[in-house]
C-alpha positions as CSV (number, residue, x, y, z in Angstrom):
1,L,12.3,23.0,-0.9
2,G,10.1,26.1,-1.5
3,E,11.2,26.5,-5.1
4,F,10.4,22.8,-5.9
5,W,6.7,22.6,-4.8
6,E,5.5,23.0,-8.3
7,R,7.5,19.9,-9.4
8,F,6.1,17.9,-6.5
9,L,2.6,18.8,-7.5
10,R,3.3,17.8,-11.0
11,G,4.9,14.6,-9.7
12,A,1.7,13.8,-7.6
13,L,-0.4,14.4,-10.7
14,N,1.7,12.0,-12.8
15,T,1.6,9.4,-10.0
16,L,-2.2,9.5,-10.1
17,I,-2.3,9.4,-13.9
18,L,-0.1,6.3,-13.9
19,A,-2.1,4.6,-11.1
20,V,-5.5,5.4,-12.5
21,A,-4.6,4.4,-16.1
22,G,-2.9,1.2,-14.9
23,E,-5.8,0.3,-12.7
24,G,-8.3,0.9,-15.5
25,I,-6.4,-1.4,-17.8
26,G,-5.9,-3.9,-15.0
27,I,-9.6,-4.1,-14.2
28,A,-10.5,-4.7,-17.8
29,I,-7.9,-7.4,-18.2
30,G,-8.6,-8.9,-14.8
31,L,-12.4,-9.3,-15.4
32,L,-11.7,-11.1,-18.7
33,L,-9.1,-13.3,-17.2
34,S,-11.3,-14.3,-14.2
35,V,-13.9,-15.6,-16.6
36,F,-11.3,-17.6,-18.5
37,T,-9.8,-19.1,-15.3
38,L,-13.3,-20.4,-14.3
39,S,-13.8,-22.2,-17.6
40,T,-14.0,-25.9,-17.5
41,R,-11.9,-26.1,-20.8
42,A,-8.2,-26.4,-20.1
43,I,-7.4,-24.7,-23.5
44,V,-9.1,-21.6,-22.2
45,R,-8.1,-21.8,-18.6
46,A,-4.4,-22.6,-19.0
47,P,-3.2,-19.4,-20.9
48,A,-5.0,-17.3,-18.3
49,R,-3.3,-19.1,-15.4
50,V,0.1,-18.7,-17.1
51,Y,-0.5,-15.0,-17.5
52,I,-1.6,-14.6,-13.9
53,N,1.3,-16.7,-12.5
54,F,3.9,-14.9,-14.6
55,F,2.9,-11.4,-13.6
56,R,2.3,-12.3,-9.9
57,G,5.5,-14.3,-9.7
58,T,8.0,-11.9,-11.2
59,P,8.9,-8.5,-9.6
60,L,7.3,-5.4,-11.0
61,L,10.8,-3.8,-11.3
62,W,11.9,-6.7,-13.6
63,Q,8.7,-6.3,-15.7
64,L,9.3,-2.6,-16.2
65,S,12.9,-3.2,-17.1
66,F,12.3,-6.1,-19.4
67,F,9.4,-4.5,-21.3
68,S,11.3,-1.2,-21.6
69,F,14.8,-2.4,-22.5
70,G,14.1,-5.9,-23.7
71,I,10.9,-5.6,-25.7
72,A,10.4,-1.9,-26.6
73,L,14.0,-1.2,-27.5
74,G,14.7,-4.7,-28.8
75,L,11.7,-4.7,-31.2
76,R,12.1,-0.9,-31.8
77,L,8.5,-0.2,-30.8
78,N,7.5,3.5,-30.9
79,L,6.7,3.6,-27.2
80,G,8.0,6.2,-24.7
81,P,8.8,5.3,-21.1
82,Y,5.6,6.9,-19.9
83,Q,3.4,4.7,-22.2
84,I,5.5,1.6,-21.3
85,A,5.0,2.4,-17.6
86,I,1.2,2.6,-18.0
87,L,1.1,-0.6,-20.0
88,V,3.2,-2.6,-17.6
89,L,1.3,-1.3,-14.5
90,G,-1.9,-2.3,-16.3
91,L,-0.6,-5.8,-17.2
92,N,0.6,-6.3,-13.6
93,A,-2.6,-5.0,-12.0
94,G,-4.6,-7.3,-14.4
95,A,-3.1,-10.4,-12.8
96,Y,-4.0,-9.4,-9.3
97,S,-7.4,-8.1,-10.3
98,A,-8.1,-11.4,-12.0
99,E,-7.7,-13.3,-8.7
100,I,-9.8,-10.7,-6.9
101,F,-12.6,-11.1,-9.5
102,R,-12.3,-14.9,-9.5
103,A,-12.7,-15.0,-5.7
104,G,-15.6,-12.7,-5.9
105,I,-17.4,-14.8,-8.5
106,Q,-16.8,-18.0,-6.7
107,S,-18.1,-16.5,-3.4
108,I,-21.6,-16.3,-5.0
109,E,-23.8,-19.3,-4.2
110,R,-23.7,-21.9,-6.9
111,G,-27.4,-22.2,-6.7
112,Q,-28.0,-18.8,-8.2
113,F,-26.1,-19.7,-11.3
114,E,-28.0,-22.9,-11.6
115,A,-31.3,-21.1,-11.2
116,A,-30.4,-18.6,-13.9
117,R,-29.4,-21.5,-16.2
118,S,-32.7,-23.3,-15.5
119,L,-34.6,-20.1,-16.6
120,G,-33.0,-20.5,-20.0
121,M,-30.1,-18.1,-19.7
122,S,-26.9,-18.9,-21.5
123,Y,-23.7,-19.3,-19.5
124,F,-22.5,-15.8,-20.3
125,K,-25.9,-14.2,-19.8
126,A,-26.3,-15.7,-16.4
127,L,-22.8,-14.6,-15.5
128,R,-23.4,-11.0,-16.8
129,L,-26.9,-10.5,-15.3
130,V,-26.9,-12.5,-12.2
131,I,-23.4,-13.4,-10.9
132,L,-21.2,-10.4,-11.9
133,P,-23.4,-7.6,-10.4
134,Q,-23.2,-9.4,-7.0
135,A,-19.5,-10.3,-7.3
136,I,-18.5,-6.7,-8.3
137,R,-20.1,-5.4,-5.1
138,R,-18.0,-7.8,-3.0
139,V,-14.7,-7.1,-4.8
140,I,-14.9,-3.3,-4.6
141,P,-13.0,-3.1,-1.3
142,P,-10.1,-5.4,-2.4
143,L,-9.9,-3.6,-5.7
144,T,-9.7,-0.3,-4.0
145,N,-6.9,-1.7,-1.7
146,E,-5.1,-3.0,-4.9
147,F,-5.3,0.6,-6.3
148,V,-3.6,1.9,-3.1
149,I,-0.8,-0.6,-3.6
150,L,-0.5,0.4,-7.3
151,I,-0.1,4.1,-6.3
152,K,2.9,3.1,-4.3
153,D,4.2,0.8,-7.0
154,T,4.4,3.8,-9.4
155,S,7.6,4.7,-7.5
156,L,9.4,1.9,-9.5
157,V,8.7,3.7,-12.7
158,S,11.6,6.1,-11.9
159,V,14.0,3.5,-13.3
160,L,12.7,4.1,-16.8
161,G,14.2,7.5,-17.1
162,L,11.1,9.6,-17.5
163,T,11.3,13.1,-19.0
164,F,11.2,16.2,-16.7
165,S,7.5,16.7,-17.2
166,Q,6.7,13.0,-16.8
167,Q,8.4,12.4,-13.4
168,E,6.3,10.9,-10.6
169,L,6.9,11.6,-6.9
170,M,9.8,9.3,-6.4
171,A,11.6,10.5,-9.5
172,V,11.1,14.1,-8.5
173,G,12.5,13.5,-5.0
174,R,15.5,11.6,-6.3
175,D,16.2,14.3,-9.0
176,I,16.0,17.1,-6.5
177,F,18.2,15.3,-4.1
178,S,20.8,14.8,-6.8
179,Q,20.8,18.6,-7.4
180,T,20.7,19.8,-3.8
181,F,21.9,16.9,-1.7
182,N,19.0,17.7,0.6
183,A,17.4,14.5,1.9
184,T,14.2,16.5,2.7
185,A,13.3,15.9,-0.9
186,F,12.7,12.2,-0.1
187,V,10.6,13.3,2.9
188,A,8.5,15.5,0.7
189,S,8.0,12.6,-1.7
190,A,6.8,10.4,1.1
191,A,4.4,13.1,2.3
192,G,3.1,13.3,-1.3
193,Y,2.3,9.6,-1.3
194,L,0.6,9.8,2.1
195,V,-1.6,12.7,0.9
196,V,-2.7,10.5,-2.1
197,T,-3.0,7.1,-0.3
198,L,-4.4,8.0,3.1
199,P,-7.8,9.1,1.8
200,M,-7.9,6.0,-0.3
201,I,-7.2,3.8,2.8
202,R,-10.0,5.6,4.6
203,A,-12.2,5.0,1.6
204,V,-11.4,1.3,1.7
205,T,-12.3,1.1,5.4
206,A,-15.6,3.0,4.9
207,L,-16.5,0.8,1.9
208,E,-15.8,-2.4,3.8
209,R,-17.9,-1.2,6.7
210,R,-20.8,-0.1,4.5
211,L,-20.8,-3.2,2.4
212,R,-20.5,-5.5,5.4
213,S,-23.5,-3.8,7.1
214,G,-25.5,-4.0,3.8
215,L,-24.8,-7.7,3.4
216,T,-25.7,-8.3,7.1
217,G,-29.0,-6.6,6.5
218,I,-29.7,-8.7,3.4
219,G,-28.9,-11.9,5.3
220,A,-31.2,-10.9,8.1
């Protein structure tokens, strides 16, 4: 595989770009949806729940295929497979991030919100200044874990037929195997995912340990 290392490096870079862009979109969507799901108004809460249940209840592979071949081609949208991949990964991550943010917000003691409201803060001001800063600290580990999962999920993007320069690690390994019939290409793809994900897994563990000790100190 000596002659293909450059392609694997480019595939690893594309994998990171897809994951980082998708996670960025997902966090923005998830934070907004989490606020909607906590609303007491059904007209606000229901659409958010429908979105979350849809993207959590259908396979990511189906979502990629449907948005690429059903929506983009059917509506003749000027979107390439790379852009579609980032969009769908972001929409999918948004559903999972919303549940993470919702759990984080609900883990904050209700009394803090009531105290902020008693000081004259509006609902959204109390949420922004009092609740969210504490909730975000608590959701960093699960969000990081979600990012690790998203990195691995980028392997499904290979079904969209990315161009040579857009291929991620899985597509690179499969393409090289089809040329050489050398299964080592798949081993190299797996090694690439491990190089990317193992440091993230260690970061999740370190974050959880650090935040757990910090919260214990505060409680003491």
